[in-house]
N, C-alpha and C positions, 0 to 999 in steps of 0.2 A: 585454849579457854577463849580466848577475844575471837577468833574463827567461829568457835561453838556458835557464839554469845551472836554474831554477826547473822547468821545462816537460820539460828532460831526465829531473828526478830524479822527474816526474810520470809522464813515461812510462815510466819503468825500474821505479817503484814496479807499476804494474799490468800492465805485460808480466812482472813476476816474480810478481804474484800470479796471473797466469792460466795461468803454467807448475807454480804450486804447486799447486793446485787439481789440474791433468793430472797430479800425481804422487799423487797418493793414489785408493788403493784405497778405494769404498767400496760397500758395501751402499746398495738402497735399498727400502724395501718397498713402494713406490707400483703400485699394477698396470699403470701407465704408466711405467715408470721416464723421468727426462732423459737425452737422449743427448748434449745441450750444444747442438741447434740447435732454431730457432725453428720448433717446430711452426704456428705459426699464419700463418708467412710461406711454409712449404711448398707445392709442389704438392700439389694433391689428383688423384691417377693413379686412374681406375675400371677395376676390372675388370670386364667386361662377358659374358667370353666364355669357356666352358670347352675352346675349343679347345687344341692344344697352341703353336702360336704363331699371330703375325697381330696384328692390330687387336684391342684388348679385350683382351687375354690377360695373363695373369702373367707369362708369359716377355719381352713388350713393356715392360711396367711396371718389371723390375728389370733390365733393360737400360739406362734410360734415366738420366739423369744429376742432379743437382741435389737438394736436399730435397725429400724429399718423402711422402705416405701415402697407401699404396696401400689402397685399399679396396674394399669386393665389391660391386656388384650384382647376383651371383649366386650361389646357390649350388649344388654338386654333385659329381661326379668330373672332377679335373684328367687326362689319362691324357698323362703324357711321352713315350709313346712310345719309350721306353729313349734318350732325351735329357737330360741333368739340366739343372736351372735354375743358371747362375753367375750371384751378386751380387757383382760387383767393384766398382761404381761405392756410396757408403755414402751416408749420412745417409739414411737410408730407416725407416718403418716399413712394418711388414707386418701389417695389422689382421685379422687373420682372424676377429674378434670384430665386424666388422661384416658379414659373410657373413648370407643369410637363414637360418633353419631348412632342412635337417642341418647348414651350413656347407659347407668346402670339405676335401676329400680327395685328394689329390698320389699316383697312381700311376705305376707303371713305371720310374721314376727319381727322382731325388734333388736337395737345393736345398745349392749349395756358397758359403760367404760366404767373400767375399775382401775386402772391404768394411769400413771402418769405422763406429762409430755405425750400428749397424743392430740393430732390434729384431724379430724375429719372431713373432708371438702368436698362437693359436689354430688352429692348422693340423691336420691329420693328414696325415703324409707315410707312404706305406707301396710302398716300393719292389716286392717280395716277386720271382719270380724270372723273371717275363715269360714262363714257358710255355717254359724252353731247359731244354736236357739239363744236368745235371749236371754240375761241372768244366768248362765252356764257357767260364769267363772272362767274365759279364757279372756285375760287381762292385759296384753302388751303393751307398754310402752314405746313408742316411737325410737327415740334416742333419748338414752339418761346417762348419768354419771353414776356412780356407788360406791362404797368405800372410802378411801383418802385420797381420792386422784387431786390433784392438783395439776396447774398450769395445761388444762383442757381447752384446745380450741372446735368449737362445733360452727362452720362456717360454709354459708351458701349450700345448708341442705333443704329440700321440701320435706318436710315430716307432716301425714295426714292420717287422716283414718284411724287415732289410735283408742285403745276403748281407755286406758286408764289415763297418763299424760301423755301428749304429741311429744313434749320434747323438756326433760325437768334435770335439774341438778339437785341431788339427792345423796345423802352420806350411809344410807342403809351398807349395814355389814361394816360398817367403821370401824378400825381398831379402838379399842377402851384410849376417850381423850383427843380422837383425831377425828377430823373432819376433812370433807372436800372442801377445796378452794381456790381461788383463781382460775374460774373456769369463763371463758368467755364465748356467747353466744351473740351470733351475728350474721347478717345479710340472710337470716334462715324465713322461709314461707312454713310458716306454725297454723296449722288450722283445718277446719271441718274434722274437730275429733268427734268422733262417734258416742251420741248421746243414749238412747232406749236401746241398748245392744244389749255386749255380753259378760258386761262388768256383774260382777253378783250383787251389787250394792242398787241395781236400774240406771237410773239417769245420771251420767257421768261423763259429757263432754267438757274435757279440762286441756286448757293450751299448757303450760308452764309453771311446775312446783320448782320454788327453791326449799326444800326441806329445813327444818330444825337443825341450827348449827352450822349452817353451809356459807361460808365468808368468802367475800370479796368475789361475786359474780356479777358479770357485764352482759346486759342486753340490751344490746346496741344494734341499731337499725334493722328489724325484724319485721314482719307483716303479719301481724295475727288476723285470724278472719275465722269468723261463725264456730268459735267455742265457746260454752256458755258462760265459762269462768277463767279463772286464772289466766289471766291475760297481761304479766304473770302474775301468781302469789306469792310472796316473801312471807316465810313463816315467822314466828319469834327463833330471837336468838342468830340472826342471819345476817351478814351485810352485802351492796351491791348497789349498781346503779342499773336505771331504767329510762335509757335516751335513745331518744331519736327514732321513736317505733310507731305503725300506724297498726289501729287496733279497730276492724271493722266488724260491725257486727256480731258485737257481745251480745250474750244471752242476759245473766242478770250481773255480770261483772267485769269492767277491764282489769286497770290494775290495781292491784288489792295486798295488802298487807293484813296479816290475821294478830288478834289480838291473843294475849297468853289467858284460855280457858281451864287451866290445870289451877290456878290459886295458888301457885310455887315462885310465883314473882318474876318468871323468866323475862331477861329486855328483849324490849321490843325492837324487830327490823331497824337496823340502821341504813337507809337507801335515800339517792337521791333522787328525783323523776323531773328530766328535765327534756323540753320539745318534742313531747309526744303528741301524736295526735287519734284522737278516737271519735271514729266515724257510725253514731248508730245505724242499726237497720232494720227490719221492721220487726224483727224479733226481739230486739235491745227492750227488755223494761225501762219504762219511763222515769223513775227514779234514779236509775242509775247515773253515776259520776267518772270522771276520770279516775279519780282514786277513791278507794273505800277501805275503811279499816283505821287502825291506828298506827302510829312508827315514829322513831326519831329521825323527822323526814326532812327534804328540803324539796320545793317544788317551782318551777320555774319555766317561763316559757310552752306551757302545755297548750293544744287545743283540743275544744269540744264540741261536736254538734248533733242535735239531733236529727231525725230523717229527712226533716224539712231545711237544715240549715239553721236554724236556731239555736244559740250559744248553751251549752251543757255548763254544770259546775264542775269544778274542779274537785273539791273534797264532797264526799257526800253526807258527812259530819263533820262540821267544822271542828279542827285541835290547834294545839299551839305548835307553828311549824319553826322549822329552824331557820337563818338568815343564812347559811352555806352550808354546801356538802357536807356529811357525818365522815362517808368515805368517796373516791374520786381515784380513778385509777391514772398515774402519770402517763400524760401526752396526749389524752381522750378531749376532742375539740366537738362540744355537740353545735349543730347547726341548728337556726331556727324551724319552727314547727312543720309551713306550709312550705320549706326547700327542703324538708324530710320528706313528707307525702309525696313530693314529685321522685327523690332518690331511689326513696323505697319501693315504693311499687314501681318503678322499672329495674330495677337492680338485684331482688329476692331472690331466692329459689334454688335449686342445684345448679341448670343453665338457662340463665336469662338471655340469652344469644339468642335460645332454641329452645322455648317454652315447648314442653308437652302439651296437650291440650288438657290436662288436668290443671296443672301452673296457670294457662293463662285464662282458663275458665274462674276457676276460684278468685283471682284477682280483678277480672274483669267486673264478675256479679256483684264483687266488696263493692267496686268505687261507682259502679251506677245502683245500687241499692237493691239489685237482684238476689244476694245470698240468702242464705239459709241454714240453720241448724239440721244435722241428718242423722239419721238413725243406722244408714248402713251404706257402705261403697258404692251397693248395688242403686241404690235413688240416684247416682249420677253418674252410672255407665257401668261401675264395677271396674275390677283389678284391669290394669292395661294387660293388652296381650300384645306381645311386640316378638318377633323373629330374632334369634343372637345374629349380631353383627361382628366379625371378625377382622383384624387388619389385614392387609394383603401381606404385611413384612412386618416382624414385630418391633415393637417401640422403640425407637432408640432412644437409651438411658444414657447421658454424658455421665465421664468419670469426676468429672468436676464443673462447679456452679449447679448443682441440680437443682440448689431453692430458687435460683433465679429462672433458669429452665421451667420449673413447676410455676411460676408465677405466671411465665409467657403462656402455658397452655391453659390456666385460671383467665388470663386477661381475654384468650379466646373464645372461652364458652360465656363469659361474663359479656363482654364488649362486644365479641363478633371480630374481633384484631385477630390475622392469622403472620403477622411480619415475625418474622426468624422461628416462626414454629415448626417441626417437622415431624 
């Protein structure tokens, strides 16, 4: 009996500690975050085809089950042919940094993440209008979470030319009582959402939507450019942080938290807005500010400038603010806004060490005041046309130390370092 009590106590302690770890909302600076499953024991799934479906495709890889690391033996353009990809089975790393230069670009569709413990890195996603008529109902997101996804990292992606939102954190189709939570959007270029395009509502240029009820969302060190609004937008009953982002040429709104318009008394968003930079463009509404709306909010160290360098207001309509953050992921350290401007401008997007012409143009135009809101990708050169690039030999994936190996490859496309990478 005594032995049983000892073992029961030990098991309870282990289970309790695991549960306690799961309840912690923690930031990770690692280039390849720890998702909570064994990378070395995961299956290695190779993308060897740029076709939209079939053997060796990205769609096939993301439909599989079980822990897996998706690597690329081919670089180029994947045309989804207006049929987006859903990632409903979690425990997966999509390692775009493994692709040969110039990397992988997904067009004419987006990626929807419904599984938990997911990392998507170093991809370009450019849905566009697919050549369809205005207000025809073609409404793809670029990248979006859905359902009750948890512990999702979207890192160093370039997401442009969406028709709904470029990159969103939503809880559509979540089981009753459960919502997406602990989603990290970092180091991404989120830009040029199409305005008068194929959305059935008409004008609809949107950056990032954090949908009602979604919790613990970290929007950190991203570059928003030329989205009319939702840069980002937090709806009621959400929580999260908006830290060290650059928001250039917003149309109507920069950072935004929506008021409850239902009259049902839903709680305001609980957010911390720290160290962000807003740079007006020629198309930015003059009455705009760094933040618009109402929230249970904390604001610190944000900077905003109109087109000619004059300072802009932090709050469009003043309200009582908090003296400390209502939520904050453990381990996240904010930079001052001016340092963030330099760091973010130089390090965001799918492959900042070798930016494609689209990413390079967007950031340059945003910084020098030439950016504009667009209605179609055809206004800025159209979809990229890249030849498929294959490796001379298959990528060598180590049996051990895979997380560190992936981090080395990430460093190579982020900083240009190739030390120790094969």
